[in-house]
N, C-alpha and C positions, 0 to 999 in steps of 0.2 A: 360625886362624892370623893372626898380627899382620902388617899391611901396613906397610912402611917406605918412607921418602921421602928423596930427595936434594934439596939446595938448591944452586942454581948461579946465576951471573950470565953474561950474554952481551949483545952489542949486537944490535940489530935492523936497523941501517943500516950501510952502508959508504960510503967516499968513492971516487968514480971520476971522474977528470978534473975534480976540483974540485966535483963535484955529489954530493949525498946520494942513494944508490940503495938499494932494499931488498936485504937480505942478512944473514941470521942468522949471527952470529959463533960462534967456538969457545966451548964451555962452560968456565967456571972454577968448580970446586966449592967451596962454603963449608962444607958438611957432608954426610955420607952416612949412610944407614941410620938415619934418625931417625924417631921417631913423629911423626904429623901435627902435633900441637900444637907441638912443638919446631921442626919445619921451618917452620911458619907464622910463629912468633915470629922466627926468624932472618931469613926473607925480609922480613917487615914492618919489622923494625928496620933492615935494610940499606937498603931503599927509602926509609925516612923520614930517613935520615942521609946519603944520597948523592944528589946531583943526577944525573939520567939523562944529561945532556949532549946534544949534537947527534946522537949515534949511538944514543940511547935505551938505555943500559946499565941493566938492571934485574935484580933477583933473581927467580928462578922456582922452582917446586917440581915435581918429577917423581916418579913411583912408582919405587922402587928395583928 
């Protein structure tokens, strides 16, 4: 049986009283039900072309 993957972005920090504190943000999906190679390509391309910024927004892969 084929395993499928989702690609999403989210932040790992949030601002609280002007300070950066740990806090995983809401997921925003870039692709769903992809084979691993396609999911990896999308995540890698996103991370190479987008600065993570102070809240560390990055693309990740999860099993669907």
